[in-house]
N, C-alpha and C positions, 0 to 999 in steps of 0.2 A: 336719475331716480331722481319722482318728482318732491319739487319742493317742503308740501307738506308731509310729507312725510320722514321727510329727513327730519323735519320737527318734531309732528310723532316718534318717531325711531328716539331722539336726542332726549325728549319728555321723557317716556319712556326709561331708557337706560340710566337716568336719572332720578328715577322712581324711589324711595327713602328704603332701606329694607331689600331694595335686587338683589345687592352681591355679597351683606349675609347668607342669603334662599342660596344664588347661586353657590357661594362657599362652602357655605354645607351639604351642597347637593355634592359637587366635589369633592369635599371628606367623605361620607360615604364613599362613594365612587372608589377612595382612595384607598380605605378601608378594608373595601373586596377584594380591590386589586391584590394588595399586598398579602392579603391569607391567600392566596395563588403562592407568589411571589414567592413565600417559603417554603413553599413545594417544587420548586423548579431546581433542576439539577444539570448540574454541569457535566460532561460523558465526557473520559475520555476513555478512547479508543485504540486497545492493538488488535490491525486482521491483517486478512490473507490473503491475496490475488494474488491467480499462476499467469509467469510469462516471462519470456525466454527462460521455458522448461526450470523453473524457480517455484518455491511458491513466494512471492516478495514478502513482504511485511512491512509491515509502515504504520507509524502512528497521526490519532488527529484528533478532535476535538468533535461536539455537537451538543446536542441542548435535549435535556426529556419533562417530562414531569409528570411528578406522582399522585396517585389514583387511590389507592386503598391507603391503612394503616400499616398494612403487612409485605408494606415496599416494592408493590410491582409501579415498574415507568413503564411508558409507553413516550414511544421514542420513533423515527425513522428507521426505513430497511435501511437507507442507505447510511446510513447513523451505525449504526449497529451491530446489522445483517448478518455481515464475512466479521465479529470481533473474536480470537481468542483471549480475549481479557479487556475487563471492562472497569472502571473508577468515577463513579458518583462524588461532584461534592456538592455539599449542602453549602445553602445560603450564606451564613456561617461561618463557611470556610472547612468543616466538617469534608471528609473524606472517607468515602466505607466500597470495600468491591462490588458486584453485582453478577448475572450469572444471565447468561440471554436465554428464556424460556422458549420465545421463537419470533420467527422473524418472513414474512409476507410481501414477497416484490410485487404480487400484484398492486397492491393499494401502498408499498412502502411505509407502511409501517413493523415495526416493532417492541416484543414487549420485554425487559427485564427485571428482575428480585433483585431487590438490593440487599446485602449478605447480613443484617440483621442484630445478626447472631454477633455478629464480630466487635462491635459499639463499646463501648464501654457499660457498668447496670446504671451508672447516675446518667445518663447521654437522655436527653429529653424526647417524646414519643414523638417520631414524625408527621411532618404534618402534611394535610392532599385537600387536591382539590377535583373537584366534582365536575362532572361530564354535561352540557348547557344537552339543550334540542334547540340542532340548525335550522329545523324546516322553520321555525320560528325566525330565524335575523330575516333583516329588510337593511336592504339598501341604503346605505345613511347611517346604519345602526356604529353607535360608539365602537368598537376597537382597539386590543389591545394586544400585543403581543409579546413574548419573554422568551428568555431565551440568554443563551453565552454568544453575544456575534463575538469572531474572528478567537474562537479561547479565551474570551476576558471573562469576568465576574457577570455574574447576569447582568440581563437590564432591562427595562420594561421603556416600550414606542408607542403611541400611540395614533391608532389614525379613526378612517373612516370605512367600512363595508361596503365595497363599490359594484361590485359585484358574484350574482349566485350561483353561477353556470360559468366560471373559470377550465377553457383549457386551453389548448397549443392549436395553436391550424393546421400544425405537419402534422400532417397521420402519424403517428405513433413515433416523435421527433425522442419523447421520455422512453431513455427500453431500462429495466434492470435486469437484469441476470436472463435477459430473451425474454420479458414479461411486458405487457404495452403498461404502462402503469392508468392511461387516458382511459385505458378498455373499463376501467370501473369508475375513473372516481373523474370530480367535478368539481375545483376547488373553490371554496372561499375564496374571492378576487380583495383585496384592501391593499391601504397606500402607508401602515406603520411602518416605520422604515423595517428591514431587518436583511443585513449580512450572512455570506457561510455561517459557520458555526451554528445563527438562530435555528438551522433545522432539529424538525421532533421538536421545537417546545411547544407551547401553550396557542394559540388565541381565544381572548378573553372577552367576555362581553362586559357593561359596565353593570353587572350585578354578583359579579367574581366566576362563572360559570365557563366553562370550559366550550366552546362554540368551531375548534378547529385546532390541529395540529400544525404548523409550521412544515412546508417541506421544497418551495422554490422560489425564486427570483426574480421577474421574469419585469427585465426597464429596473422603475418605481413602480412596479405593484408587485406584489405576494399576493403569495396562491398556497391557501390554509385548508389540508383538509378535511372533510367537512364530520363536526363531531359524531356525527348520528353512525357514523361508517366506520367511524375509526374506536367508539367504544362497542362498537357490534363488534366487530375483528380483533382487537385486541383482546376482550371475553375469551375468546376462541384461541386463540394462539396461547390465554395463559394457564388456562385451564388443560390443552390438546397441543403445544408448540405445532402447527401450524392450522390451517383452514381448510378446510375441505367442503367440494364445490362438485359442480357438474359442469362437465361440456356436454356439445352436439355436433358442432363441428361447421354450425351456418356462419357465416361472414356475412354482415351485414352495413346497412350506409343508410342514409337517409332517404326519400321518397324521392324521385328526377321531378313528376308532376307536381306544383301549386298547387298545396287545399286538396293533393289525396290523402288521403287517405291512410294508414300500413307504414310497416316497413322493409324496405328489402331485400331482397335476397342477393349479396356482388356475387358470393361464392357456395360453394359445396365441397369440404373437405372429403378427398379419399378414405374411402377406409371410414368411415365416420357416422355415428348415429343421426347425422341426415341425409345423409345416403342412401343409409339403408331403409330412413323415413320416405326416402321418393323427393326430394325437396330439388330444385335447380333453380341456376340461375336464370333470375328476373323475374320467377316466386317473389308476390307482395303476402308480408303477413300480417291480420288484419287482427287475431284473437291469439292471448299465447297461454294455455291454462285458465282459459274461462276472463281474460283481464283484456283491457281492448290494447291496441299501442299501435304506438305512430311514433314519426320522427322525421321533422320535417327540415333538421339543422342538425350540426352530428354531436352540438351539446344533451339532444334525444336520446344519440343513445346510449351512455352511461346506464341511466335508470333499470332500461330493456337488457343489457349484460350483467346488471347486481339481482334482476328477476332472473335470470335464466341459470345462475350461479351459485342460488338457492335453492335452488330445486336438487333435492336430495335423488344425490347420483341413484341410479338403477330407474328412476319411476318412471312409469309412461305419463307423458304431455297431451296433449289432444289442442291441436295448433289448427287454424284457420285463414283461408287469407284468401287472392287470388291469380288465379295464371289466366293472360289468354281473356279476358275481360269477363273469368266462368272463375264463379267461385268454386273452391277448394277445402280439404280437411285432411294434416297428416296421425297420426300418430309415433311418436318418436320416443323412444326408452334414453332418457340421457347417463350419461357414463360419466365416471371416476376424473378428476380434472388432474391434470398431471403438473407438474412443473413445466417450464418451458426447458428449464437444463438442469441437471445434476451439479450440483459441488466439483468442482476441480481440484483431482490430486498430482505430485508429484513419484515420480518416480527417478528417487535421481541416478541410480546404476545408467539410465535408461537415457537420461539427462530430457524427461517431458514432463509435461505437465495433461492431465487426462480426465474425459470425463465418462461417467459411463450414458447409453441412450435413456430419455424418458421418451414416452410416447409422443409427443409435441418432438422432440427435437431428430427422431427417426424417422419420421414424419417431411420434415423440412428436408432432409438429407436422402433424402424420397427409398428409404431403404425399407425392406420388405420386415422388420423386424425389430427390435430392440437389441438384438446382441452383437454382440464388439465392442472395441473402446474407440473411442474418437480420440486423435489426436488436440488436446486445448495450443497447446505454445510444447515446443524444440528448443533446448540450448542449442546455440551457437557455439561448433566448434567440439560439442560433446559428442556420446555414443551414437547418437538417432543421426546428428547432424552429418555428423564424417561414413556417414553407412556408403554406396553406391549402390542402387539410389538413395540420398538421404529420405529422410518423410518430413513432411510439411502441415500445418495446421491443417486438419480435418478428415486427414487417412485416418479411414477405418484397422485397425489391428482384429485379425481375424486368426492365425494361430500362429503359436511360435513350436519350432521345432514338431512338428505334425498335430502338436494340442490345440483346439479346438479353443480360441477364446471369449465368454461372453457379457464379462466385465472385468473392472477392472481387480476383482478378489483375485481371481484368475492368473490374471498376471504375476499378482503378487507370488501367489504360491509357486509356481513356473519356474520362476525369477531366483526364487529361493533354495529348490531344489538342485536350477541348475547352477548356482554361483557357491554354492553349500562348501565349506572347507579350501577354495580353488584361492590361491591369490595372486592366479595373472586376469585380467579380463575374458569374461569364453563367450566365441563366437559361436551364434546363436541364428536361426533359418528364419524369417519373418516372412510371413503372408501375411499385405493389407493392400486394402480396397481406396481406390481412387477415381470416384467420380466411375466409375463404369468401368475402367479397367480394374485389373486382378494383379500384385505386383509382386515380386521374391526381393528379397534383401538378407544382406548380412548386416547382423547388429551387434559388436563385441561389449558384453553386458559383463560388470560385479565392479571387483573394487578394481583403484583408480590402482595402474601404475604407476609407483615410485620415478621419479623426477631423477635420471640418471646425469647429477652437472658435470661436465669435467674438472677432474684439476689439473692449474694448473704448476709445472713443477715448479720448483724451487727454487727463487733467481734472486740475484743478490740487490740488497735495501740502498741508495744516501738516504732517504727521507728531507727530500727534498720536492718544492714547485718553481716553478721556471718560468720566463716567459723570457720568445728568442727575442737576442738581441739586434732591432731590426737597422739600416740606415740610417732609418729617420731617430730611433731611436738612439744611435748612435751618437746620432753627428746635435741632438739634443742636449746629451750629458756631456758632450766636449770632445768626444773621440776621433776617431778618424771613420769615417762610415764603412774604409776598410775591416774594420773591425768580426770577425767573427764568435758569436759563444752563448752562452742564454742571460739572462739576468733571475739571482731569488726572491721569487716573490712571500714565499714562504717556506721557513726550517723547520719544518715538528718536531715535536719535542720529545726527550731520549732515543735521538737518531743519533749514524754515524757522521750528520749533517751538522749536529749539534754539539758534539761532543768533542768533535773535531773549532769548534766554533765560528763558524759559520753562519752571516747575520741575513736578513730581508735584505740586498738591495747591494747586496755581491755580487761582482759580474767574475763568470766563472769561463777560462780563452780555450784554456786545454788541459787535458789529462792522463797527465805520464806521457807531456809532453805533444799530446795526438791533438792536429788545432777540433777544437769544435763545431763543425762546418755548418753552423745557426744562423740566417741569415731576415730568409723567407719567410712570413708566417706561419706557409707550409709544413715548418723543419721542429716542427714539436715536438716528434718525436728520437731526436738526432741524440737529446742528451742522456735519455731514456733507453737508445738500444744501446748507446757507447756504455752503458755502465751494467746488462745485460751480458754485453761481451768476457764478464768476471766472473769468476767464483767465490760463494761464499767467506769471508772469514778475507779475502782478499784484502790487499794495501794499496791507500793511490793516491796518490800527489794529483793537484788541481793545483792549475795556474788560476789566482782569481788578485780581481782590482777592488781596489776598496779606496773611497780619496783620494785616489788619482796616485796610491803605492801598490802597486803589486808586487804578492809573495805567494807562497808555493805553499799549502798548507798539506796535509795527509790526515786519512782518513782508514779505517779498516771497516771493509761493507756487511752490510747483517743480512740474515736472512728475511723476504720481504717478510712481513704478516698478512697474516689471514684477509682478502675483500671479504666482502658482507656475504656475495654473495655463493661463499664457502664454509659455513660459520653453520653450523647447527640450528634448525628449526625443526617448524613445530607447528601443525594446521587443527585446529579446533571444528570438526568438520560440526559439530553442534549447536556450536556459535556463531562459526561464518566467522573466524580471526584467523590470522597467522600471525607467528611471533621468532623474532631469531636473537640470538646474543649476539653480543654486540663485536663490533667487528672497530682494530684500529682506525681509520678512517670515520666510525659515526665517531667515538669518540673527541675525537677531532674538533671536525668540522658541528656537531652540536654540541661542545664545548660541554662534558661530561666527568670530570673527577674520575679522578683514578679510583678512587676514596666507593665513588657511586656507583650500582649498578642497578643490573636488571632488564629486560630484556625488549628489544624494538619491534613495535609492528610494526609489522610488512607488512599487511595487510589486511583489508574490512570487507568482507562481498556485500558489496548491497542490499537495502533492504532485509537483513540477517538480523538476527538478534546481539550481538555485538554493536552492529551499524547504530539499530532502532533507538535502543541505551544510549551514542551517543561517542562508540572508540575510531580514533582517527587511528588514519595511517601515517605514521612517525613518531608516535603515542610512546613514548617510554611506560613499558609496564611492571610498574615496581612491587604492589604485592595485589595477593586474590584473598581476599577473607584475612584481612591483617595476615598473613601468611608470604614471607617475601620470595621473589622468584629471578634468580640470578644466574640459570644454567637453563635448557630445556629437559633436562630431568626431574625439574621442581614442578615444573607446570605439567609435565604427563602423568606424574603423580599426584600431584594436586587436584586436577580436572579428573584423573580416573575414580579419587575416592568422589567429590561433588556430582558425575554420576547416576550415580550409585549413591550416594544419601536422596539427590534432588530435592536442596532445599529452592526455597518462592527465588532467593532471590541468592544474587553473587557480588557482591564488590569488588570492583575493581578499584586498588588505585595510580595513578597513572601521572606520570609528567607532561605537561604539556608550554614548549618551551620556555620559561619563568616560570610558570606557572603547577602544581601540584593540582589535584579535584580530585574526587569521587565519582568514580558508577556505576552507578544500578541496575544489571541487567535481572531480567524478568521469565525469562526463558520456560515456555511450556513445555518440560520437560515430554511429556504424553506422548503432543507429536513429532517429536525427537525420533 
């Protein structure tokens, strides 16, 4: 920097009154930004996605912004588009539930409505933010990214707008539910710091207006959906629940020749309006619906796609262009654009998640129509996985026992009819298609057969845990290495061994005069097998070594207590957890007093309602909604009543190690 300019800049900065002027300007900006800050909400989301033959539940957080006093909230589709439950937290910590009004994967936007009627009558009215005009944004403008990074409280970061048409340079790299978000969206790039959890929060200008909805972070840059697009889509989602768009089947790319006007047609989808109109790959479109169009770079394509999608479905469009250096025109009648994919659904009795076909998904699968049901995922070890041949992802179910399947509802109906009143799985003949081949398989559907665990015969029990008296251990204890026997590592309470006065550390050499032939590590079963030779209530004499003294001790054997795998258990399929009654070993190793009761949580299905609430395998379930649960019959009756009442929440009181805690389950009963 030249020295005279440095001196000028220094003198300028030292001008009297400049700092107060800058301070006043910053104060005005802060006031405007703070007005938007109070409209930010942190969104806690419970959502579902199909995987491994199940609808897996998960919890996450994101951000949103209130856009009117009725409680409309704009956020991202990838935040809330698959939500089954939504809770929004205001800047002051107040929480309120919300409902999903609509979501649009193609622009990654979703709209919620706050349940303001649930708030206290004394609550202050919600504050909202307003949309600005994203077309007026310039590179270098100051901007503020707002939201709840990593699920923390609301925050604001400051930066500048760095790009007005930011896209991913990898075609189709950002897809949601099969939709290419980059087809319609060009992000406003900025360097205001954003992190996971900021998604759905607003990008705000110095006037306190929303100029974008933050969506992605790419290295040190953030990308926001421009406000003009976000406002238009969110209004339609709020009023209609979806966005109506046109579809032509045209696939386009920028012109290959530098400076050449128009947009190049790269492909035509079969049976599409574009094919009917006579388009061919290589055609150049110069005018679309009386508007001149051009694309020299990929960033020019989203506005063209927006133009196509905004035309009402069924409308005739005049298009002009060039083919083989000759002028040509087309008349095209647009079709209604369907989503790329339908949401997946779970059929527990089949061990599958499935999807109905849409126009686009049926075309991609090269099918002649939308009939049939597409396999989305298969549960390993489930009925469909165990069939021969087994079902795999993307197979299409077309018949069950000779009945044609057009959509998932047909399979629900057929399954209910086939399993009604049955207590055992029912084998059904299934015809399915895989690529161009048609297969038959037999799948056993219906209620799961109860696992028949073999009961061990009642056996005598001494009540100790032992270790082998190896040569090394005998020598360390000052004994002859030729000694055989076991060392008591634990004497269980209220057992024959304890009543006989045996102690941990005692060495046992003989039972009724017979040598205990244990001296190698692999001889761990020798002592137990000798005990099993006796009958229950038998009295045995044990030769014991204790601190250099040999003694004989008599003990009367008891009946072996039930192990954990023989205790009564209960699987709660709605909330997806399994509990069983406590065994003797549970009480010993978990150090549960005889006065304490409860049920041991034996299994918690991943991504189920119980897992989502925080229940863990190994927890001791003490109470459900303040009702003690000590026996399986008690929890069965309690859960039966709860399922009938369908309360908004169910509270478990559990013990975890030395700690106790309350766990709140909030199942979506209608979905169970």
